[in-house]
C-alpha positions in Angstrom: -73.4 -55.8 14.5 -71.4 -54.5 11.6 -68.2 -52.7 12.6 -66.3 -50.2 10.6 -64.9 -48.0 13.3 -64.1 -49.2 16.9 -62.7 -46.7 19.4 -60.2 -48.6 21.5 -59.9 -45.8 24.1 -63.0 -44.1 25.6 -63.6 -43.0 29.2 -66.1 -43.3 32.1 -65.0 -40.7 34.6 -66.0 -40.8 38.2 -67.5 -37.3 38.1 -70.1 -38.5 35.6 -71.3 -41.4 37.7 -74.6 -41.5 39.8 -73.9 -39.2 42.8 -74.8 -41.8 45.4 -73.2 -44.8 43.6 -70.5 -45.5 46.2 -72.2 -44.5 49.4 -75.3 -46.4 48.5 -73.4 -49.7 47.6 -70.5 -49.7 50.0 -70.4 -52.0 53.0 -70.8 -50.5 56.5 -67.1 -50.5 57.1 -66.4 -48.3 54.0 -69.5 -46.2 53.7 -67.8 -43.2 55.3 -64.7 -43.5 53.2 -66.4 -43.5 49.8 -66.4 -40.5 47.3 -69.7 -38.5 47.5 -71.1 -35.2 46.2 -71.3 -32.0 48.2 -72.0 -28.4 47.1 -68.9 -26.3 46.3 -68.2 -22.7 45.2 -68.5 -23.7 41.5 -71.4 -26.2 41.9 -71.7 -29.8 43.0 -68.3 -31.5 43.4 -67.1 -35.0 44.2 -65.0 -35.3 47.4 -64.2 -37.7 50.2 -64.1 -37.2 54.0 -60.4 -37.6 54.1 -59.9 -34.5 51.9 -59.7 -36.0 48.4 -60.9 -33.8 45.5 -62.3 -35.5 42.4 -63.7 -32.5 40.5 -67.0 -30.9 39.6 -70.1 -33.1 38.9 -70.2 -33.8 35.1 -67.1 -31.5 34.8 -64.4 -31.5 32.1 -62.1 -34.4 31.7 -61.0 -37.0 34.2 -60.2 -34.2 36.8 -63.6 -32.7 36.6 -62.4 -29.2 35.7 -64.7 -26.3 35.1 -65.3 -25.6 31.5 -64.1 -22.1 30.5 -64.9 -21.1 26.9 -61.8 -20.2 25.0 -59.3 -22.0 27.2 -58.9 -25.3 25.3 -59.8 -25.6 21.6 -61.0 -29.2 21.8 -63.1 -28.6 24.8 -64.9 -25.7 23.0 -65.6 -28.1 20.1 -67.1 -30.7 22.6 -69.0 -28.0 24.3 -70.6 -27.0 21.0 -72.5 -30.3 21.1 -74.1 -29.4 24.5 -72.0 -31.9 26.5 -71.2 -29.6 29.3 -74.5 -27.8 29.4 -76.2 -31.2 29.6 -74.0 -32.2 32.4 -75.0 -29.0 34.4 -78.6 -30.1 33.9 -77.9 -33.5 35.2 -78.0 -35.2 31.8 -75.1 -37.8 32.1 -74.3 -38.4 28.5 -71.3 -40.5 29.5 -73.0 -42.9 31.7 -76.5 -43.3 30.3 -76.2 -46.2 27.9 -78.6 -44.8 25.1 -77.1 -41.3 25.4 -73.5 -42.8 25.2 -74.5 -44.6 21.9 -75.9 -41.4 20.4 -72.5 -39.7 21.0 -70.9 -42.7 19.3 -73.2 -42.3 16.4 -72.3 -38.6 16.2 -68.7 -39.6 15.8 -69.1 -42.4 13.4 -68.1 -45.1 15.9 -70.0 -48.4 16.4 -68.3 -49.5 19.7 -66.0 -48.2 22.4 -63.5 -49.7 24.8 -64.1 -48.0 28.2 -61.3 -47.1 30.6 -62.5 -46.1 34.1 -61.8 -44.6 37.4 -58.3 -45.7 38.4 -57.0 -42.2 38.7 -59.7 -41.5 41.2 -58.9 -44.6 43.3 -55.4 -43.2 43.6 -56.6 -39.8 44.7 -58.8 -41.4 47.3 -55.5 -41.9 49.2 -57.0 -44.9 51.1 -55.8 -48.3 49.7 -58.3 -50.4 51.4 -61.3 -48.2 50.6 -60.0 -48.0 47.0 -60.4 -51.8 46.5 -64.1 -51.5 47.7 -64.6 -48.5 45.4 -63.3 -50.3 42.4 -65.5 -53.3 43.1 -68.5 -51.1 43.2 -67.5 -49.5 40.0 -67.1 -52.8 38.3 -70.5 -53.9 39.3 -72.0 -50.7 37.9 -69.9 -51.1 34.8 -71.1 -54.6 34.2 -74.7 -53.5 34.3 -74.0 -50.5 32.1 -72.3 -52.4 29.4 -74.9 -55.3 29.5 -77.5 -52.9 28.0 -75.5 -52.8 24.7 -72.7 -55.5 24.9 -71.9 -55.3 21.2 -71.1 -51.5 21.5 -69.9 -51.0 25.2 -66.7 -52.9 26.1 -66.0 -52.1 29.7 -62.6 -52.8 31.2 -62.8 -54.0 34.9 -60.7 -51.8 37.1 -58.2 -53.5 39.5 -55.7 -52.0 41.9 -51.9 -52.3 41.5 -51.1 -51.9 45.3 -52.9 -55.0 46.5 -52.2 -58.0 44.3 -54.4 -60.4 46.2 -57.4 -58.0 45.7 -56.4 -57.5 42.0 -56.4 -61.2 41.2 -59.6 -61.8 43.0 -61.2 -59.0 41.0 -59.8 -60.3 37.8 -61.3 -63.8 38.5 -64.7 -62.2 39.5 -64.7 -60.1 36.3 -63.7 -63.1 34.2 -66.6 -65.1 35.6 -69.1 -62.7 34.0 -67.4 -62.4 30.7 -65.3 -59.3 30.9 -63.2 -58.6 27.8 -60.3 -56.7 29.5 -58.9 -55.4 32.9 -57.4 -52.0 33.5 -54.7 -51.9 36.2 -54.0 -48.8 38.2 -51.0 -47.0 36.8 -49.8 -44.6 39.6 -46.5 -42.8 40.1 -45.8 -44.7 43.3 -46.5 -48.2 41.9 -44.1 -51.1 42.2 -42.1 -51.5 39.0 -43.5 -54.1 36.6 -40.3 -56.2 36.6 -41.0 -57.0 40.3 -42.2 -60.5 41.1 -45.1 -58.8 43.0 -47.0 -58.9 39.7 -46.5 -62.6 39.0 -50.0 -63.6 40.1 -51.6 -61.0 37.9 -49.6 -62.2 34.7 -50.5 -65.7 35.5 -54.3 -65.1 36.0 -54.3 -63.0 32.7 -52.5 -65.8 30.9 -55.0 -68.4 32.2 -58.1 -66.4 31.4 -56.9 -64.9 28.2 -58.1 -61.4 29.4 -56.0 -58.5 28.0 -54.3 -56.4 30.7 -54.3 -52.6 30.2 -52.2 -49.8 31.5 -53.5 -46.4 30.7 -51.1 -43.4 30.6 -51.2 -40.9 33.5 -47.9 -39.1 33.1 -45.6 -38.5 36.0 -46.3 -36.6 39.2 -47.9 -33.2 38.7 -45.8 -30.3 39.7 -46.9 -28.3 42.8 -48.4 -25.2 40.9 -49.3 -23.5 44.2 -45.8 -22.5 44.9 -45.2 -20.9 41.4 -46.0 -17.6 39.8 -48.8 -17.7 37.3 -46.3 -17.7 34.3 -44.2 -20.4 35.9 -47.2 -22.5 36.6 -48.2 -22.2 32.9 -44.7 -23.3 31.9 -44.8 -26.3 34.2 -48.3 -27.3 33.2 -47.3 -27.1 29.5 -44.3 -29.3 30.2 -46.3 -31.9 32.2 -49.3 -32.1 29.8 -47.0 -32.3 26.7 -44.7 -35.0 28.1 -47.2 -37.2 29.9 -47.3 -39.9 27.3 -43.5 -40.3 27.4 -43.7 -41.9 30.9 -45.2 -45.0 29.3 -41.9 -45.9 27.9 -40.7 -46.9 31.4 -43.8 -49.1 31.7 -43.1 -50.9 28.5 -39.4 -51.4 29.3 -40.2 -52.7 32.8 -42.9 -55.1 31.3 -40.5 -56.3 28.7 -37.5 -57.1 30.9 -39.9 -58.6 33.5 -40.0 -61.7 31.2 -43.7 -61.9 31.8 -44.4 -62.1 28.1 -42.0 -64.9 27.7 -43.3 -66.9 30.7 -47.0 -66.3 29.7 -47.4 -66.4 26.0 -51.1 -66.1 26.3 -50.7 -62.8 28.1 -51.8 -59.7 26.0 -51.0 -56.1 27.2 -52.4 -52.9 26.0 -50.5 -49.6 26.5 -53.4 -47.0 26.5 -53.4 -43.5 25.1 -49.6 -43.3 25.0 -49.1 -42.3 21.4 -47.1 -44.2 18.9 -44.1 -42.2 17.6 -41.8 -43.1 20.5 -42.4 -46.8 20.5 -40.2 -47.9 17.5 -37.2 -46.2 19.1 -37.8 -47.9 22.5 -38.2 -51.3 20.8 -35.0 -50.8 18.8 -33.1 -49.6 21.8 -34.4 -52.5 23.9 -33.2 -54.9 21.2 -29.8 -53.2 21.1 -29.3 -53.7 24.9 -30.6 -57.3 24.7 -28.1 -58.1 22.0 -25.3 -56.4 24.0 -25.8 -57.8 27.4 -29.2 -59.0 28.4 -29.8 -62.3 26.6 -29.8 -64.1 29.9 -33.1 -62.4 30.8 -35.1 -63.1 27.6 -34.8 -65.8 24.9 -36.1 -63.5 22.1 -35.6 -59.9 21.2 -37.9 -57.6 23.1 -39.5 -56.4 19.9 -40.5 -59.9 19.1 -42.7 -60.1 22.2 -44.1 -56.7 21.3 -45.3 -58.0 18.0 -46.6 -61.3 19.5 -48.5 -59.9 22.5 -48.6 -56.1 22.8 -50.8 -53.2 21.5 -50.9 -49.5 21.8 -53.7 -47.1 21.4 -53.6 -43.5 20.1 -56.0 -40.7 19.1 -53.9 -38.6 16.7 -50.3 -39.2 15.8 -49.1 -38.3 12.4 -45.5 -39.3 13.1 -46.5 -42.7 14.6 -48.5 -43.6 11.5 -45.5 -42.9 9.4 -43.8 -45.6 11.5 -46.6 -48.1 11.2 -44.4 -50.7 9.6 -42.0 -50.6 12.6 -44.9 -50.5 15.1 -46.7 -53.5 13.5 -50.0 -52.9 11.7 -51.5 -55.6 13.9 -50.3 -53.9 17.1 -52.0 -50.5 16.8 -55.6 -49.5 17.7 -57.2 -46.1 17.3 -59.3 -44.5 19.9 -61.2 -41.1 20.2 -60.4 -40.6 23.9 -64.1 -39.4 24.3 -64.8 -37.2 26.3 -61.4 -35.9 27.3 -60.1 -32.4 26.2 -57.1 -33.9 24.4 -59.4 -36.3 22.5 -60.9 -35.8 19.0 -64.5 -36.5 19.5 -66.8 -35.6 17.7 -64.5 -35.1 14.7 -62.9 -38.5 14.5 -64.0 -38.9 10.9 -62.0 -36.0 9.8 -58.8 -37.0 11.8 -59.0 -40.6 10.5 -59.4 -39.4 6.9 -56.5 -36.9 7.2 -54.1 -39.2 9.0 -55.0 -42.6 7.6 -56.5 -41.8 4.2 -53.4 -42.6 2.3 -53.0 -46.2 3.8 -54.3 -49.3 1.9 -57.8 -50.1 2.9 -56.8 -53.4 4.6 -54.2 -51.7 6.8 -56.4 -48.7 7.7 -59.2 -51.1 8.7 -56.9 -53.0 11.1 -56.0 -49.8 12.9 -59.5 -48.4 13.2 -61.5 -51.7 13.6 -60.1 -55.2 13.1 -57.4 -55.2 15.7 -59.7 -54.1 18.4 -62.5 -56.5 17.1 -60.1 -59.4 17.4 -58.7 -58.5 20.8 -62.1 -57.8 22.3 -63.9 -60.7 20.7 -66.3 -58.6 18.6 -65.9 -60.6 15.4 
């Protein structure tokens, strides 16, 4: 396969999966605790018996929102391709391999790295059942990607609340050749500097499988207690600032010392943007110089350049700081099919934001860094 553009951030959302996937494949103990589809006021929707709501079948974004023309510009653009209308007809463009490839082709992309359903596993609000749910998803994902392994790079999903289950799933995924694992990032998770994660760092080091943390932002405000205007203000604040929360994840990871103890550990910060990272690297270096040399042998930024990556979809400021970020540490992704993504207009964005870069540098960002990390070369 000849690669020119690889999207390092695409999505497979629960609401686009086969409606009986979890109930049909769960063991007897968990069958009644799995997500399933029922009829709702706006059409079929994914729910669970403990009251979890996952969104409309084939709905908009990871939350399965109802598409309303004129509300979100990027969603209108995606709707113009027939994405949501197809979804209403039961045509699952995200989760039918050949249809997914057609949407890659439409965007000028030859391969995608696929993030999954970890947000839904948190909303399930049942830790034990969530581990079963993720295992079922990983089995489906393995079969899905095996149809086109040169173009579909699925990240096995593992929990962050049960490290024994997480390590077991990493080993299972490794045994069948997975090229990355995505760890549940949730507001209530144990900080990454805690020794709780040591088994995860160790197995990732031993297997060489990159570990991913995808941005989710902080806790959503309780909009139900606000006026309509106040809720709009709160939502604007939440959605605009959600990437900033990944700075805490990066700082926690760095001062955990995991990257020092396990030099074969590779970590990807997914869809968190770029522009804030040079400041955080510089500030960590400053604090390390000042008072924390007992924690790490090298500057935090040195571990970043050696072992870390960030993905983004559009970030004019971040690209201006590419030298500080490291041209080997940045990977572009379209974020298909989320409303804040740039599919199917990635060619235009890449030309506008990266067109001034030397060809070799641009190619690293849009292709070669991902090809190297995910063994596509």
